[in-house]
Backbone atoms as SQL, in Angstrom:
CREATE TABLE atoms (id INTEGER PRIMARY KEY, chain TEXT, resi INTEGER, resn TEXT, atom TEXT, x REAL, y REAL, z REAL);
INSERT INTO atoms VALUES
  (1, 'A', 1, 'MET', 'N', -20.685, 6.776, 12.195),
  (2, 'A', 1, 'MET', 'CA', -20.180, 5.431, 12.073),
  (3, 'A', 1, 'MET', 'C', -19.685, 5.161, 10.644),
  (4, 'A', 2, 'ARG', 'N', -20.411, 5.670, 9.670),
  (5, 'A', 2, 'ARG', 'CA', -20.031, 5.484, 8.271),
  (6, 'A', 2, 'ARG', 'C', -18.654, 6.079, 7.998),
  (7, 'A', 3, 'THR', 'N', -18.419, 7.267, 8.520),
  (8, 'A', 3, 'THR', 'CA', -17.132, 7.927, 8.307),
  (9, 'A', 3, 'THR', 'C', -16.000, 7.136, 8.941),
  (10, 'A', 4, 'ALA', 'N', -16.238, 6.581, 10.124),
  (11, 'A', 4, 'ALA', 'CA', -15.211, 5.792, 10.812),
  (12, 'A', 4, 'ALA', 'C', -14.855, 4.547, 10.012),
  (13, 'A', 5, 'VAL', 'N', -15.837, 3.918, 9.394),
  (14, 'A', 5, 'VAL', 'CA', -15.573, 2.721, 8.584),
  (15, 'A', 5, 'VAL', 'C', -14.763, 3.089, 7.350),
  (16, 'A', 6, 'ILE', 'N', -15.120, 4.180, 6.711),
  (17, 'A', 6, 'ILE', 'CA', -14.398, 4.607, 5.508),
  (18, 'A', 6, 'ILE', 'C', -12.955, 4.973, 5.848),
  (19, 'A', 7, 'ILE', 'N', -12.761, 5.708, 6.934),
  (20, 'A', 7, 'ILE', 'CA', -11.403, 6.093, 7.332),
  (21, 'A', 7, 'ILE', 'C', -10.592, 4.863, 7.720),
  (22, 'A', 8, 'SER', 'N', -11.203, 3.916, 8.430),
  (23, 'A', 8, 'SER', 'CA', -10.460, 2.717, 8.824),
  (24, 'A', 8, 'SER', 'C', -10.083, 1.869, 7.611),
  (25, 'A', 9, 'LYS', 'N', -10.943, 1.817, 6.597),
  (26, 'A', 9, 'LYS', 'CA', -10.593, 1.083, 5.371),
  (27, 'A', 9, 'LYS', 'C', -9.447, 1.769, 4.630),
  (28, 'A', 10, 'ALA', 'N', -9.447, 3.085, 4.609),
  (29, 'A', 10, 'ALA', 'CA', -8.349, 3.809, 3.949),
  (30, 'A', 10, 'ALA', 'C', -7.037, 3.593, 4.699),
  (31, 'A', 11, 'ILE', 'N', -7.093, 3.609, 6.015),
  (32, 'A', 11, 'ILE', 'CA', -5.883, 3.361, 6.817),
  (33, 'A', 11, 'ILE', 'C', -5.407, 1.932, 6.628),
  (34, 'A', 12, 'LEU', 'N', -6.335, 0.988, 6.611),
  (35, 'A', 12, 'LEU', 'CA', -5.977, -0.412, 6.385),
  (36, 'A', 12, 'LEU', 'C', -5.330, -0.609, 5.017),
  (37, 'A', 13, 'THR', 'N', -5.857, 0.052, 4.011),
  (38, 'A', 13, 'THR', 'CA', -5.291, -0.038, 2.666),
  (39, 'A', 13, 'THR', 'C', -3.878, 0.547, 2.632),
  (40, 'A', 14, 'THR', 'N', -3.677, 1.669, 3.304),
  (41, 'A', 14, 'THR', 'CA', -2.357, 2.294, 3.350),
  (42, 'A', 14, 'THR', 'C', -1.356, 1.398, 4.074),
  (43, 'A', 15, 'LEU', 'N', -1.752, 0.834, 5.206),
  (44, 'A', 15, 'LEU', 'CA', -0.847, -0.046, 5.951),
  (45, 'A', 15, 'LEU', 'C', -0.518, -1.313, 5.161),
  (46, 'A', 16, 'ALA', 'N', -1.491, -1.860, 4.463),
  (47, 'A', 16, 'ALA', 'CA', -1.230, -3.048, 3.646),
  (48, 'A', 16, 'ALA', 'C', -0.269, -2.730, 2.503),
  (49, 'A', 17, 'THR', 'N', -0.405, -1.545, 1.934),
  (50, 'A', 17, 'THR', 'CA', 0.514, -1.128, 0.868),
  (51, 'A', 17, 'THR', 'C', 1.926, -0.984, 1.408),
  (52, 'A', 18, 'TRP', 'N', 2.063, -0.329, 2.557),
  (53, 'A', 18, 'TRP', 'CA', 3.393, -0.165, 3.158),
  (54, 'A', 18, 'TRP', 'C', 4.004, -1.504, 3.549),
  (55, 'A', 19, 'LEU', 'N', 3.188, -2.423, 4.053),
  (56, 'A', 19, 'LEU', 'CA', 3.699, -3.744, 4.412),
  (57, 'A', 19, 'LEU', 'C', 4.188, -4.484, 3.175),
  (58, 'A', 20, 'THR', 'N', 3.442, -4.405, 2.099),
  (59, 'A', 20, 'THR', 'CA', 3.851, -5.049, 0.845),
  (60, 'A', 20, 'THR', 'C', 5.160, -4.466, 0.326),
  (61, 'A', 21, 'LEU', 'N', 5.274, -3.141, 0.356),
  (62, 'A', 21, 'LEU', 'CA', 6.514, -2.509, -0.109),
  (63, 'A', 21, 'LEU', 'C', 7.692, -2.866, 0.788),
  (64, 'A', 22, 'THR', 'N', 7.464, -2.967, 2.082),
  (65, 'A', 22, 'THR', 'CA', 8.539, -3.341, 3.007),
  (66, 'A', 22, 'THR', 'C', 8.992, -4.773, 2.763),
  (67, 'A', 23, 'LEU', 'N', 8.058, -5.661, 2.514),
  (68, 'A', 23, 'LEU', 'CA', 8.438, -7.042, 2.200),
  (69, 'A', 23, 'LEU', 'C', 9.215, -7.115, 0.885),
  (70, 'A', 24, 'LEU', 'N', 8.819, -6.312, -0.093),
  (71, 'A', 24, 'LEU', 'CA', 9.530, -6.322, -1.372),
  (72, 'A', 24, 'LEU', 'C', 10.961, -5.806, -1.245),
  (73, 'A', 25, 'ILE', 'N', 11.186, -4.818, -0.388),
  (74, 'A', 25, 'ILE', 'CA', 12.554, -4.305, -0.221),
  (75, 'A', 25, 'ILE', 'C', 13.391, -5.248, 0.649),
  (76, 'A', 26, 'ALA', 'N', 12.734, -6.071, 1.466),
  (77, 'A', 26, 'ALA', 'CA', 13.458, -6.992, 2.339),
  (78, 'A', 26, 'ALA', 'C', 13.799, -8.311, 1.647),
  (79, 'A', 27, 'LEU', 'N', 13.110, -8.658, 0.582),
  (80, 'A', 27, 'LEU', 'CA', 13.347, -9.937, -0.098),
  (81, 'A', 27, 'LEU', 'C', 14.778, -10.125, -0.616),
  (82, 'A', 28, 'PRO', 'N', 15.440, -9.094, -1.132),
  (83, 'A', 28, 'PRO', 'CA', 16.817, -9.319, -1.606),
  (84, 'A', 28, 'PRO', 'C', 17.783, -9.737, -0.504),
  (85, 'A', 29, 'ALA', 'N', 17.434, -9.558, 0.753),
  (86, 'A', 29, 'ALA', 'CA', 18.307, -9.997, 1.839),
  (87, 'A', 29, 'ALA', 'C', 18.438, -11.524, 1.861),
  (88, 'A', 30, 'LEU', 'N', 17.535, -12.218, 1.232),
  (89, 'A', 30, 'LEU', 'CA', 17.605, -13.680, 1.168),
  (90, 'A', 30, 'LEU', 'C', 18.572, -14.160, 0.088),
  (91, 'A', 31, 'LEU', 'N', 18.992, -13.262, -0.781),
  (92, 'A', 31, 'LEU', 'CA', 19.906, -13.623, -1.865),
  (93, 'A', 31, 'LEU', 'C', 21.356, -13.563, -1.384),
  (94, 'A', 32, 'PRO', 'N', 22.289, -14.087, -2.157),
  (95, 'A', 32, 'PRO', 'CA', 23.701, -14.014, -1.788),
  (96, 'A', 32, 'PRO', 'C', 24.152, -12.550, -1.620),
  (97, 'A', 33, 'PRO', 'N', 25.119, -12.299, -0.727),
  (98, 'A', 33, 'PRO', 'CA', 25.548, -10.930, -0.442),
  (99, 'A', 33, 'PRO', 'C', 26.069, -10.159, -1.654),
  (100, 'A', 34, 'ARG', 'N', 26.669, -10.820, -2.607),
  (101, 'A', 34, 'ARG', 'CA', 27.208, -10.088, -3.757),
  (102, 'A', 34, 'ARG', 'C', 26.104, -9.514, -4.646),
  (103, 'A', 35, 'TRP', 'N', 24.888, -10.035, -4.561),
  (104, 'A', 35, 'TRP', 'CA', 23.767, -9.520, -5.344),
  (105, 'A', 35, 'TRP', 'C', 23.062, -8.369, -4.648),
  (106, 'A', 36, 'GLU', 'N', 23.208, -8.312, -3.329),
  (107, 'A', 36, 'GLU', 'CA', 22.470, -7.305, -2.571),
  (108, 'A', 36, 'GLU', 'C', 22.822, -5.883, -3.007),
  (109, 'A', 37, 'TYR', 'N', 24.079, -5.625, -3.294),
  (110, 'A', 37, 'TYR', 'CA', 24.474, -4.264, -3.676),
  (111, 'A', 37, 'TYR', 'C', 23.759, -3.824, -4.949),
  (112, 'A', 38, 'TYR', 'N', 23.582, -4.723, -5.879),
  (113, 'A', 38, 'TYR', 'CA', 22.934, -4.359, -7.136),
  (114, 'A', 38, 'TYR', 'C', 21.422, -4.212, -6.985),
  (115, 'A', 39, 'LEU', 'N', 20.837, -4.991, -6.101),
  (116, 'A', 39, 'LEU', 'CA', 19.389, -4.920, -5.907),
  (117, 'A', 39, 'LEU', 'C', 18.989, -3.821, -4.930),
  (118, 'A', 40, 'ILE', 'N', 19.842, -3.563, -3.952),
  (119, 'A', 40, 'ILE', 'CA', 19.556, -2.502, -2.984),
  (120, 'A', 40, 'ILE', 'C', 20.615, -1.412, -3.169),
  (121, 'A', 41, 'SER', 'N', 20.559, -0.754, -4.281),
  (122, 'A', 41, 'SER', 'CA', 21.476, 0.338, -4.575),
  (123, 'A', 41, 'SER', 'C', 20.848, 1.651, -4.116),
  (124, 'A', 42, 'PRO', 'N', 21.613, 2.724, -4.088),
  (125, 'A', 42, 'PRO', 'CA', 21.029, 4.018, -3.702),
  (126, 'A', 42, 'PRO', 'C', 19.850, 4.430, -4.578),
  (127, 'A', 43, 'ALA', 'N', 19.904, 4.096, -5.858),
  (128, 'A', 43, 'ALA', 'CA', 18.795, 4.451, -6.747),
  (129, 'A', 43, 'ALA', 'C', 17.535, 3.664, -6.396),
  (130, 'A', 44, 'SER', 'N', 17.691, 2.372, -6.096),
  (131, 'A', 44, 'SER', 'CA', 16.507, 1.580, -5.765),
  (132, 'A', 44, 'SER', 'C', 15.924, 1.992, -4.417),
  (133, 'A', 45, 'VAL', 'N', 16.769, 2.412, -3.492),
  (134, 'A', 45, 'VAL', 'CA', 16.258, 2.898, -2.205),
  (135, 'A', 45, 'VAL', 'C', 15.503, 4.214, -2.409),
  (136, 'A', 46, 'ALA', 'N', 15.994, 5.067, -3.270),
  (137, 'A', 46, 'ALA', 'CA', 15.284, 6.319, -3.562),
  (138, 'A', 46, 'ALA', 'C', 13.936, 6.033, -4.224),
  (139, 'A', 47, 'LEU', 'N', 13.907, 5.079, -5.141),
  (140, 'A', 47, 'LEU', 'CA', 12.639, 4.696, -5.762),
  (141, 'A', 47, 'LEU', 'C', 11.693, 4.072, -4.744),
  (142, 'A', 48, 'TYR', 'N', 12.252, 3.307, -3.798),
  (143, 'A', 48, 'TYR', 'CA', 11.439, 2.715, -2.737),
  (144, 'A', 48, 'TYR', 'C', 10.802, 3.810, -1.872),
  (145, 'A', 49, 'LEU', 'N', 11.579, 4.796, -1.498),
  (146, 'A', 49, 'LEU', 'CA', 11.034, 5.888, -0.689),
  (147, 'A', 49, 'LEU', 'C', 9.979, 6.674, -1.463),
  (148, 'A', 50, 'LEU', 'N', 10.189, 6.858, -2.747),
  (149, 'A', 50, 'LEU', 'CA', 9.182, 7.513, -3.576),
  (150, 'A', 50, 'LEU', 'C', 7.905, 6.672, -3.654),
  (151, 'A', 51, 'ALA', 'N', 8.067, 5.362, -3.752),
  (152, 'A', 51, 'ALA', 'CA', 6.904, 4.472, -3.787),
  (153, 'A', 51, 'ALA', 'C', 6.155, 4.491, -2.462),
  (154, 'A', 52, 'MET', 'N', 6.875, 4.643, -1.344),
  (155, 'A', 52, 'MET', 'CA', 6.212, 4.711, -0.038),
  (156, 'A', 52, 'MET', 'C', 5.304, 5.933, 0.058),
  (157, 'A', 53, 'LEU', 'N', 5.637, 6.975, -0.677),
  (158, 'A', 53, 'LEU', 'CA', 4.812, 8.186, -0.652),
  (159, 'A', 53, 'LEU', 'C', 3.695, 8.157, -1.690),
  (160, 'A', 54, 'THR', 'N', 3.965, 7.598, -2.852),
  (161, 'A', 54, 'THR', 'CA', 2.991, 7.686, -3.940),
  (162, 'A', 54, 'THR', 'C', 2.067, 6.472, -4.047),
  (163, 'A', 55, 'ALA', 'N', 2.501, 5.314, -3.597),
  (164, 'A', 55, 'ALA', 'CA', 1.683, 4.111, -3.766),
  (165, 'A', 55, 'ALA', 'C', 0.397, 4.125, -2.935),
  (166, 'A', 56, 'PRO', 'N', 0.407, 4.538, -1.666),
  (167, 'A', 56, 'PRO', 'CA', -0.860, 4.503, -0.916),
  (168, 'A', 56, 'PRO', 'C', -1.993, 5.325, -1.534),
  (169, 'A', 57, 'PRO', 'N', -1.759, 6.556, -2.007),
  (170, 'A', 57, 'PRO', 'CA', -2.876, 7.247, -2.667),
  (171, 'A', 57, 'PRO', 'C', -3.350, 6.544, -3.938),
  (172, 'A', 58, 'LEU', 'N', -2.426, 5.957, -4.692),
  (173, 'A', 58, 'LEU', 'CA', -2.821, 5.239, -5.902),
  (174, 'A', 58, 'LEU', 'C', -3.632, 3.989, -5.569),
  (175, 'A', 59, 'VAL', 'N', -3.235, 3.271, -4.541),
  (176, 'A', 59, 'VAL', 'CA', -3.969, 2.068, -4.148),
  (177, 'A', 59, 'VAL', 'C', -5.338, 2.446, -3.586),
  (178, 'A', 60, 'CYS', 'N', -5.397, 3.512, -2.797),
  (179, 'A', 60, 'CYS', 'CA', -6.693, 3.970, -2.284),
  (180, 'A', 60, 'CYS', 'C', -7.602, 4.403, -3.429),
  (181, 'A', 61, 'TRP', 'N', -7.042, 5.039, -4.437),
  (182, 'A', 61, 'TRP', 'CA', -7.841, 5.425, -5.598),
  (183, 'A', 61, 'TRP', 'C', -8.345, 4.184, -6.334),
  (184, 'A', 62, 'ARG', 'N', -7.479, 3.176, -6.450),
  (185, 'A', 62, 'ARG', 'CA', -7.853, 1.945, -7.150),
  (186, 'A', 62, 'ARG', 'C', -8.974, 1.207, -6.420),
  (187, 'A', 63, 'PHE', 'N', -8.934, 1.194, -5.089),
  (188, 'A', 63, 'PHE', 'CA', -9.921, 0.488, -4.276),
  (189, 'A', 63, 'PHE', 'C', -10.980, 1.441, -3.713),
  (190, 'A', 64, 'ARG', 'N', -11.217, 2.559, -4.373),
  (191, 'A', 64, 'ARG', 'CA', -12.144, 3.558, -3.858),
  (192, 'A', 64, 'ARG', 'C', -13.565, 3.033, -3.715),
  (193, 'A', 65, 'ASN', 'N', -13.990, 2.138, -4.596),
  (194, 'A', 65, 'ASN', 'CA', -15.337, 1.578, -4.470),
  (195, 'A', 65, 'ASN', 'C', -15.460, 0.711, -3.221),
  (196, 'A', 66, 'TRP', 'N', -14.453, -0.080, -2.927),
  (197, 'A', 66, 'TRP', 'CA', -14.468, -0.904, -1.725),
  (198, 'A', 66, 'TRP', 'C', -14.398, -0.033, -0.481),
  (199, 'A', 67, 'ILE', 'N', -13.566, 0.987, -0.500),
  (200, 'A', 67, 'ILE', 'CA', -13.417, 1.868, 0.662),
  (201, 'A', 67, 'ILE', 'C', -14.721, 2.593, 0.958),
  (202, 'A', 68, 'ARG', 'N', -15.405, 3.020, -0.055),
  (203, 'A', 68, 'ARG', 'CA', -16.603, 3.824, 0.117),
  (204, 'A', 68, 'ARG', 'C', -17.835, 2.987, 0.484),
  (205, 'A', 69, 'THR', 'N', -17.791, 1.668, 0.270),
  (206, 'A', 69, 'THR', 'CA', -18.918, 0.788, 0.577),
  (207, 'A', 69, 'THR', 'C', -18.880, 0.398, 2.050),
  (208, 'A', 70, 'VAL', 'N', -19.997, 0.623, 2.735),
  (209, 'A', 70, 'VAL', 'CA', -20.112, 0.279, 4.150),
  (210, 'A', 70, 'VAL', 'C', -21.138, -0.843, 4.271),
  (211, 'A', 71, 'PRO', 'N', -20.776, -1.958, 4.910),
  (212, 'A', 71, 'PRO', 'CA', -21.740, -3.052, 5.059),
  (213, 'A', 71, 'PRO', 'C', -22.986, -2.593, 5.837),
  (214, 'A', 72, 'GLY', 'N', -24.142, -2.954, 5.343),
  (215, 'A', 72, 'GLY', 'CA', -25.387, -2.612, 6.005),
  (216, 'A', 72, 'GLY', 'C', -25.913, -1.232, 5.694),
  (217, 'A', 73, 'ASP', 'N', -25.200, -0.479, 4.868),
  (218, 'A', 73, 'ASP', 'CA', -25.624, 0.868, 4.499),
  (219, 'A', 73, 'ASP', 'C', -26.171, 0.826, 3.080),
  (220, 'A', 74, 'ASN', 'N', -27.378, 1.290, 2.879),
  (221, 'A', 74, 'ASN', 'CA', -28.027, 1.207, 1.570),
  (222, 'A', 74, 'ASN', 'C', -27.911, 2.494, 0.762),
  (223, 'A', 75, 'ARG', 'N', -27.056, 3.406, 1.173),
  (224, 'A', 75, 'ARG', 'CA', -26.899, 4.660, 0.432),
  (225, 'A', 75, 'ARG', 'C', -26.263, 4.445, -0.934),
  (226, 'A', 76, 'HIS', 'N', -25.292, 3.541, -0.998),
  (227, 'A', 76, 'HIS', 'CA', -24.576, 3.263, -2.245),
  (228, 'A', 76, 'HIS', 'C', -24.731, 1.780, -2.578),
  (229, 'A', 77, 'PRO', 'N', -25.857, 1.367, -3.131),
  (230, 'A', 77, 'PRO', 'CA', -26.053, -0.060, -3.389),
  (231, 'A', 77, 'PRO', 'C', -25.073, -0.636, -4.419),
  (232, 'A', 78, 'ASN', 'N', -24.714, 0.128, -5.424),
  (233, 'A', 78, 'ASN', 'CA', -23.767, -0.345, -6.443),
  (234, 'A', 78, 'ASN', 'C', -22.539, 0.546, -6.499),
  (235, 'A', 79, 'ALA', 'N', -22.063, 0.979, -5.365),
  (236, 'A', 79, 'ALA', 'CA', -20.941, 1.894, -5.305),
  (237, 'A', 79, 'ALA', 'C', -19.809, 1.293, -6.052);
């Protein structure tokens, strides 16, 4: 059960990161069309795709204490 909770927290963290990145790339669509080309250029799309690959491990590393803590489990009291 402990492993399932840890894996589900890691998956939840990854999905939340991807959702945040998707919202950030979609926000320029609300701006006037002449600005969209500069904000959504080929370079920014490449950086976005790179962020989709690198951000989830970084966020999981940042929240590793939360991911590793399981409610009701006394193995790691101050994890």
